[in-house]
C-alpha positions as CSV (number, residue, x, y, z in Angstrom):
1,M,-17.6,-31.3,-121.4
2,L,-15.4,-33.8,-123.7
3,G,-16.7,-36.7,-121.4
4,I,-20.3,-35.6,-121.6
5,T,-20.4,-35.3,-125.4
6,L,-18.7,-38.6,-125.7
7,M,-21.2,-40.4,-123.5
8,N,-24.3,-38.7,-125.0
9,F,-23.1,-39.3,-128.6
10,T,-22.5,-43.1,-127.8
11,L,-25.9,-43.4,-126.1
12,I,-27.9,-41.8,-128.8
13,N,-26.3,-43.7,-131.6
14,I,-26.6,-47.0,-129.9
15,S,-30.3,-46.6,-129.1
16,P,-32.7,-48.6,-131.1
17,G,-34.6,-47.1,-134.1
18,D,-33.6,-45.9,-137.5
19,P,-33.7,-42.0,-138.0
20,V,-33.7,-42.3,-141.7
21,I,-37.1,-44.1,-141.8
22,I,-38.5,-41.2,-139.6
23,R,-37.3,-38.6,-142.2
24,L,-38.5,-40.7,-145.1
25,G,-42.1,-40.0,-143.8
26,L,-41.9,-36.8,-145.3
27,I,-41.0,-38.3,-148.6
28,H,-43.7,-39.9,-150.9
29,C,-42.5,-43.0,-152.9
30,E,-44.8,-45.4,-154.9
31,S,-42.3,-48.2,-155.3
32,E,-39.7,-50.0,-153.3
33,D,-36.9,-49.0,-155.8
34,C,-37.9,-45.4,-155.1
35,Y,-37.9,-45.9,-151.5
36,N,-34.5,-47.6,-151.3
37,R,-33.1,-44.7,-153.5
38,A,-34.5,-42.3,-151.2
39,Y,-33.3,-44.1,-148.1
40,N,-29.7,-44.1,-149.5
41,R,-29.9,-40.4,-150.4
42,E,-31.1,-39.3,-147.2
43,A,-28.7,-41.5,-145.3
44,I,-25.7,-40.0,-147.3
45,E,-27.0,-36.4,-146.6
46,M,-27.4,-37.1,-142.9
47,G,-23.9,-38.6,-142.8
48,L,-24.8,-42.1,-141.8
49,L,-23.7,-43.6,-145.2
50,D,-20.6,-42.5,-147.4
51,E,-20.6,-42.2,-151.1
52,S,-19.8,-46.0,-151.4
53,M,-22.9,-46.9,-149.3
54,Y,-20.7,-48.0,-146.4
55,T,-21.9,-47.3,-142.9
56,V,-19.9,-44.5,-141.5
57,P,-18.5,-45.6,-138.0
58,W,-20.0,-43.7,-135.1
59,Y,-16.6,-42.7,-133.8
60,S,-15.7,-41.2,-137.2
61,R,-18.9,-39.2,-136.8
62,Y,-18.1,-38.1,-133.3
63,F,-14.8,-36.7,-134.3
64,D,-16.5,-34.7,-137.0
65,F,-19.0,-33.5,-134.4
66,V,-16.4,-32.5,-132.0
67,S,-14.3,-30.6,-134.8
68,D,-17.4,-28.8,-135.9
69,L,-18.3,-27.9,-132.2
70,L,-14.9,-26.2,-131.7
71,R,-16.1,-23.9,-134.5
72,F,-19.5,-23.5,-132.7
73,D,-21.4,-25.4,-135.5
74,F,-23.9,-27.9,-134.4
75,G,-24.6,-29.1,-137.9
76,S,-27.9,-29.2,-139.5
77,S,-31.2,-30.7,-138.3
78,W,-32.4,-34.0,-139.8
79,Y,-36.1,-33.4,-139.0
80,Y,-36.6,-29.6,-139.7
81,T,-35.8,-29.2,-143.3
82,K,-36.2,-26.3,-145.9
83,A,-36.0,-26.9,-149.7
84,G,-34.9,-30.5,-149.2
85,S,-32.0,-29.5,-146.9
86,G,-31.8,-29.6,-143.1
87,I,-31.9,-26.2,-141.3
88,P,-28.7,-25.3,-139.5
89,I,-29.2,-25.7,-135.8
90,T,-27.4,-22.4,-135.2
91,K,-30.2,-20.9,-137.3
92,I,-32.8,-22.5,-135.0
93,L,-31.0,-21.2,-131.9
94,E,-30.6,-17.6,-133.4
95,D,-34.4,-17.5,-134.3
96,H,-35.8,-19.0,-131.1
97,L,-33.2,-18.7,-128.2
98,F,-34.4,-15.1,-127.4
99,Y,-38.0,-16.4,-126.6
100,S,-36.6,-19.0,-124.0
101,V,-34.1,-16.8,-122.5
102,I,-36.8,-13.7,-121.7
103,L,-39.1,-16.1,-120.3
104,N,-36.6,-17.8,-118.1
105,I,-35.1,-14.6,-117.0
106,I,-38.3,-12.9,-116.1
107,S,-39.7,-15.8,-114.2
108,F,-36.4,-16.4,-112.4
109,I,-36.2,-12.8,-111.1
110,V,-39.9,-12.8,-110.0
111,S,-39.6,-16.1,-108.2
112,L,-36.4,-15.1,-106.5
113,L,-37.9,-12.0,-105.1
114,L,-41.1,-13.7,-104.0
115,S,-39.4,-16.6,-102.6
116,T,-37.1,-14.5,-100.6
117,A,-40.1,-12.5,-99.1
118,I,-42.2,-15.7,-98.5
119,G,-39.2,-17.5,-96.8
120,V,-38.5,-14.4,-94.6
121,I,-42.1,-14.1,-93.6
122,S,-42.5,-17.8,-92.8
123,A,-39.3,-18.0,-90.8
124,T,-39.9,-14.9,-88.7
125,R,-43.5,-15.8,-88.1
126,M,-42.9,-19.7,-87.3
127,R,-46.2,-21.4,-86.5
128,S,-48.3,-18.3,-87.1
129,F,-51.4,-18.2,-89.4
130,W,-49.2,-16.8,-92.3
131,D,-46.6,-19.4,-91.7
132,K,-49.0,-22.3,-91.7
133,T,-50.9,-20.9,-94.8
134,L,-47.9,-20.3,-96.8
135,T,-46.3,-23.8,-95.9
136,I,-49.6,-25.5,-97.1
137,A,-49.6,-23.5,-100.2
138,M,-46.0,-24.4,-101.0
139,L,-46.6,-28.1,-100.4
140,V,-49.6,-28.2,-102.7
141,G,-47.6,-26.3,-105.4
142,Y,-44.5,-28.4,-104.9
143,S,-46.7,-31.5,-105.5
144,M,-48.1,-30.4,-108.7
145,P,-46.3,-31.0,-112.1
146,L,-45.3,-27.9,-114.0
147,F,-47.6,-28.7,-117.0
148,W,-50.5,-29.2,-114.7
149,I,-49.8,-25.7,-113.2
150,A,-49.8,-24.3,-116.7
151,K,-53.1,-26.2,-117.6
152,L,-54.8,-24.8,-114.4
153,L,-53.7,-21.3,-115.1
154,M,-55.0,-21.5,-118.8
155,L,-58.4,-22.9,-117.4
156,G,-58.5,-20.2,-114.8
157,S,-57.7,-17.4,-117.3
158,Y,-60.3,-18.8,-119.8
159,Q,-63.0,-18.7,-117.2
160,L,-62.2,-15.3,-116.0
161,F,-60.9,-13.4,-119.0
162,N,-61.9,-15.8,-122.1
163,F,-58.0,-15.8,-122.8
164,T,-56.2,-19.2,-122.8
165,G,-52.6,-17.9,-123.4
166,V,-51.9,-20.1,-126.4
167,T,-49.9,-17.9,-128.6
168,N,-50.6,-16.8,-132.2
169,K,-48.7,-15.0,-135.0
170,D,-49.9,-11.5,-133.6
171,A,-47.8,-11.8,-130.6
172,F,-44.5,-12.0,-132.5
173,I,-44.8,-9.1,-135.0
174,K,-41.6,-7.3,-134.8
175,P,-40.4,-5.1,-133.2
176,L,-41.3,-7.2,-130.2
177,M,-40.6,-4.5,-127.6
178,L,-43.3,-2.3,-129.2
179,N,-45.8,-5.1,-129.6
180,G,-48.4,-5.2,-126.9
181,Q,-49.6,-8.7,-127.8
182,F,-46.2,-10.0,-127.1
183,Y,-46.4,-8.9,-123.4
184,K,-50.0,-10.2,-123.3
185,Y,-49.0,-13.7,-124.3
186,L,-46.0,-13.7,-122.2
187,I,-47.9,-13.2,-119.0
188,L,-49.4,-16.8,-118.5
189,P,-46.1,-18.9,-119.5
190,T,-44.1,-16.6,-117.1
191,L,-46.5,-17.0,-114.2
192,A,-46.5,-20.9,-114.7
193,L,-42.8,-21.1,-114.9
194,T,-42.6,-18.8,-111.7
195,L,-44.9,-20.7,-109.8
196,G,-43.2,-24.0,-110.7
197,H,-39.9,-22.7,-109.1
198,L,-41.2,-20.4,-106.6
199,V,-42.2,-23.1,-104.2
200,F,-39.2,-24.8,-104.1
201,M,-36.9,-21.7,-103.4
202,A,-39.3,-20.4,-100.9
203,R,-39.1,-23.7,-98.7
204,L,-35.3,-23.7,-99.2
205,M,-35.2,-20.1,-98.0
206,R,-37.6,-20.8,-95.0
207,S,-35.5,-23.8,-93.8
208,Q,-32.2,-22.0,-94.0
209,L,-33.4,-19.1,-92.2
210,L,-34.8,-21.2,-89.5
211,E,-31.7,-23.1,-88.9
212,I,-29.6,-19.7,-88.8
213,L,-32.3,-18.0,-86.3
214,R,-31.4,-20.8,-83.8
215,Q,-27.7,-20.1,-83.8
216,D,-26.0,-18.6,-80.6
217,Y,-24.8,-15.6,-82.3
218,V,-28.3,-14.5,-83.3
219,T,-29.4,-15.0,-79.7
220,T,-26.4,-12.7,-78.6
221,A,-27.2,-10.0,-81.2
222,K,-30.8,-9.8,-79.8
223,A,-29.4,-9.7,-76.4
224,K,-27.2,-6.8,-77.3
225,G,-30.4,-4.8,-78.3
226,V,-30.2,-5.4,-82.2
227,S,-33.6,-5.0,-83.9
228,N,-35.3,-8.1,-85.4
229,R,-34.8,-6.4,-88.8
230,G,-31.2,-6.0,-88.2
231,V,-30.9,-9.7,-86.7
232,I,-32.6,-11.0,-90.1
233,Y,-30.9,-8.8,-92.8
234,K,-27.5,-8.0,-91.4
235,H,-26.7,-11.6,-89.6
236,A,-29.2,-14.4,-90.4
237,F,-30.0,-13.5,-94.1
238,R,-26.4,-13.2,-95.3
239,N,-25.2,-16.3,-93.5
240,G,-28.0,-18.4,-94.8
241,L,-27.2,-17.5,-98.5
242,L,-24.4,-19.9,-99.1
243,P,-26.5,-23.2,-99.4
244,I,-29.2,-21.1,-101.1
245,V,-26.9,-19.8,-103.8
246,T,-25.4,-23.4,-104.3
247,I,-29.0,-24.8,-105.0
248,I,-30.1,-21.9,-107.1
249,G,-27.0,-21.9,-109.0
250,N,-27.1,-25.6,-109.8
251,S,-30.9,-25.3,-110.8
252,L,-30.4,-22.3,-113.2
253,P,-29.9,-24.7,-116.2
254,G,-32.8,-26.6,-115.2
255,L,-34.9,-23.5,-115.6
256,L,-34.4,-23.8,-119.3
257,G,-35.3,-27.4,-119.3
258,G,-38.4,-26.8,-117.1
259,S,-39.6,-24.2,-119.7
260,V,-39.9,-27.1,-122.4
261,M,-43.3,-28.2,-121.0
262,I,-44.5,-24.7,-120.6
263,E,-43.6,-23.8,-124.1
264,R,-45.3,-26.9,-125.3
265,V,-48.5,-26.0,-123.5
266,F,-48.8,-22.3,-124.5
267,G,-47.2,-22.8,-128.0
268,W,-44.4,-20.4,-126.9
269,P,-41.9,-20.5,-129.9
270,G,-38.8,-21.2,-127.7
271,I,-36.1,-23.6,-128.3
272,G,-37.7,-26.1,-125.8
273,T,-40.2,-27.1,-128.5
274,Y,-37.5,-27.8,-130.8
275,F,-35.5,-29.8,-128.4
276,L,-38.4,-31.9,-127.6
277,N,-39.4,-32.6,-131.1
278,G,-35.7,-33.6,-131.7
279,A,-35.9,-36.2,-129.2
280,L,-39.3,-37.5,-130.5
281,F,-38.3,-37.6,-134.0
282,R,-34.7,-38.9,-133.5
283,D,-33.0,-35.8,-134.7
284,Y,-29.5,-36.7,-133.8
285,P,-27.8,-33.3,-134.5
286,L,-30.6,-31.5,-132.5
287,M,-30.3,-34.0,-129.7
288,M,-26.6,-33.7,-129.4
289,A,-27.1,-29.8,-129.3
290,T,-29.4,-30.0,-126.5
291,N,-27.2,-32.5,-124.6
292,T,-24.2,-30.2,-125.2
293,I,-25.8,-26.8,-124.3
294,F,-27.5,-27.9,-121.0
295,P,-24.3,-29.4,-119.5
296,F,-22.2,-26.5,-120.7
297,L,-24.7,-24.0,-118.9
298,F,-24.6,-26.2,-115.7
299,L,-20.8,-26.1,-115.6
300,I,-20.9,-22.3,-116.1
301,A,-23.5,-22.1,-113.5
302,R,-21.2,-23.9,-111.0
303,L,-18.2,-21.8,-111.8
304,L,-20.4,-18.6,-111.1
305,T,-21.6,-20.2,-107.9
306,D,-18.1,-20.7,-106.5
307,I,-17.2,-17.2,-107.6
308,T,-20.2,-15.8,-105.9
309,Y,-19.2,-17.4,-102.7
310,V,-16.2,-15.0,-102.3
311,F,-18.6,-12.0,-102.4
312,I,-20.9,-13.5,-99.7
313,D,-18.4,-14.7,-97.4
314,P,-14.9,-12.9,-97.6
315,R,-13.4,-15.8,-95.6
316,I,-13.5,-17.9,-98.5
317,K,-10.3,-17.8,-100.7
318,Y,-9.3,-19.6,-103.9
């Protein structure tokens, strides 16, 4: 994590462009002197200049970032401000992380269940009508960008139900769990994100099961009179889980990244929209928060994946 934060901080700070100028776009100045004073004031507040108007070295700002990070403080946003001051990034996370988490959890569970069913059907009925149909559908779905799937769902929903799925303030009146509008506007983003990840996991499940079903021990089990259901779920399915768990575990943090486009299309108020704007408007603290949270989630997912191996295959010891 230390190496990741150092690399990201260095790359962000040596990239061309001046974030102060972007922030000054929110300030109205009529003279050059006014502009210079505003520039210096904002640069000092952002930590790029000290009180003596000297540039603060990047390594000094990096050590400040790490010391704040150890206290779970990501600093304040440079782009999102309130009353002239940047909004704390932890506040942005508190207000919007829930929306991204619930969107990703629901879509992941649904796509995992559907991909398992599709993979088993395709593998056990290889070259059948169902297998060919599902394979073509998965190929088409895998070839389509996530935002394009979201746009097609939006268009289809508008044609059928006169409903685009673009959120409005009525969807987020609290308490959310008792707000029917919240669930209504959750449907299309969840469906789009589910379809985006379903095809990949279904293809993976199918290929793994096909490989396992060709093994000698499966043939032996069938020769002993074990039913097809027993062969699939007691032998083939469990032995095929290890590579599947590896891929799924490594892709879990990517679900959050994939939801950025979905949130953008449907106006869903998750952290993905804020992270995207942070990159577009050179909001260094918000970009560093993004580039710290995502790798951290990836490392946690790798750890949980390794632990899960033990429960799937007792022969694995650490």
